[in-house]
Residue, then its C-alpha position, 0 to 999 in steps of 0.5 A: x738463407x740456407x746457411x742460416x737454416x743450417x743444412x744439418x737440420x734438413x739432413x737430419x730430417x731426411x736421414x730420419x725419413x730414410x731410416x723410417x723407410x728401412x723400417x717399412x721395408x723390414x716390417x711391411x705391415x707396420x702401417x696396418x699396426x699403426x692404423x689399427x690403433x684408431x679403428x674400432x669394429x663398431x665405430x670404424x675410425x671413431x675419431x675421424x669426425x672430431x671437430x679438431x680433425x675436421x678443422x685440419x682437414x677442411x682448412x687445407x684447401x683454403x690455405x692453398x687458395x690463400x697462398x695462390x692469391x697472396x703470391x699473385x698480389x705480391x708479384x703484381x705489387x712488386x712489379x708496379x712499385x719496383x721495390x727490391x728487398x730480400x723477402x720481397x722480390x720476383x725471385x722469392x715469389x717465383x721460388x715459393x710458387x714453383x715449390x708449391x706447384x712442383x711439390x704438392x701440386x705436380x709431384x704429390x697430387x698429380x703424379x704420385x696419387x693419380x698416376x703411379x702407385x694406386x694404393x688404396x686408402x685405409x678405409x677402403x681396404x678389407x682390414x678396415x671394412x672396405x673391399x680393396x687390398x692393402x699394399x705397402x709403400x712404393x708398391x705399384x698397385x691397381x687398387x685405386x685409379x685416382x686420388x689414391x693414398x700414397x702420398x698425402x696431399x693434405x700433409x704436403x701443404x703443411x710440409x710445404x711451409x719449410x720453403x720459407x725457412x730456406x729464405x730466412x737470414x736469421x738462424x733461430x727464426x729459420x730453424x723455428x719455421x722449419x720445425x714448425x712446418x714439419x710439425x704442422x705437416x704431421x698434425x695435418x697428416x695425423x688428422x688424415x690418419x684418424x679419418x682413415x684417409x692415409x697411412x702413416x707412411x703416406x704422411x712421412x714420405x710426403x714430407x720427405x718428397x716436399x722438403x727435398x723438392x724445396x731444398x733442391x729448388x732453393x739450391x738451383x735458384x739461389x746457390x751462388x755460382 
C-alpha cells in the first residue's frame, strides 16, 4: 500500500528531479556536456554497440509484450475463478494496465515524443555528426516530426515498475521495488545515452512523468474516500 512505501521517498525523488530541472534551466547546455563524454570524433558513440548496451535496448519491447500478455491472462483467470486477494484482483490489474497505457504508452510515446516537443536525438544534431539543431528540455522545436528524443520511451518502461511498489503492503519490500525500478529506468536510459539515442534530461524527466502518473493514478483508484 502507499502508506507502506512511505510517500516521503516518492516526494524525495520528485524533488530531486525538480532540482535537476532547475539545473537544466540555469545551464541549458548541460545535456551537451554529458553526451560529449560518450562521443568520439572517429568512433562516434563508441559504446553504443556494446553487447550490454544492446541487451538493455533490445529487451524493452519484450518486457512490454510480456506485461500485456501477463495482465490479460491474469485478468481472465481472476474472472474465471472469482478468487479475491490484495495482489490478485481486477482493480490491481486494471491499475497496472492503466499505468502502462497512460504513462509510457500515451503520455511518453504518443504525446511527448510524437506530438509536442520535436527534439532531435543526440546522434542527429550537428554537435555529434548530424544535421539537426540542439534544443533544450521542454523547448517546442521542429527538428523532429515523430519518435523524437524528449522524453525516453525505453527508460519509461524501467520507471514503470514503480507502480508495483505502491501495491505492496510490506514497507521494506515496497521501498526495495521502488528504488530498484528507478535504478532499472536509469540503466536503460544510460544505454540509450551511450547509443546517442537520448540526452540525460530525456531520461530523468521520463522518470518524473511516469512515477508521477503511477502515484496519482494510485491515489485516484485506491485512496479511501
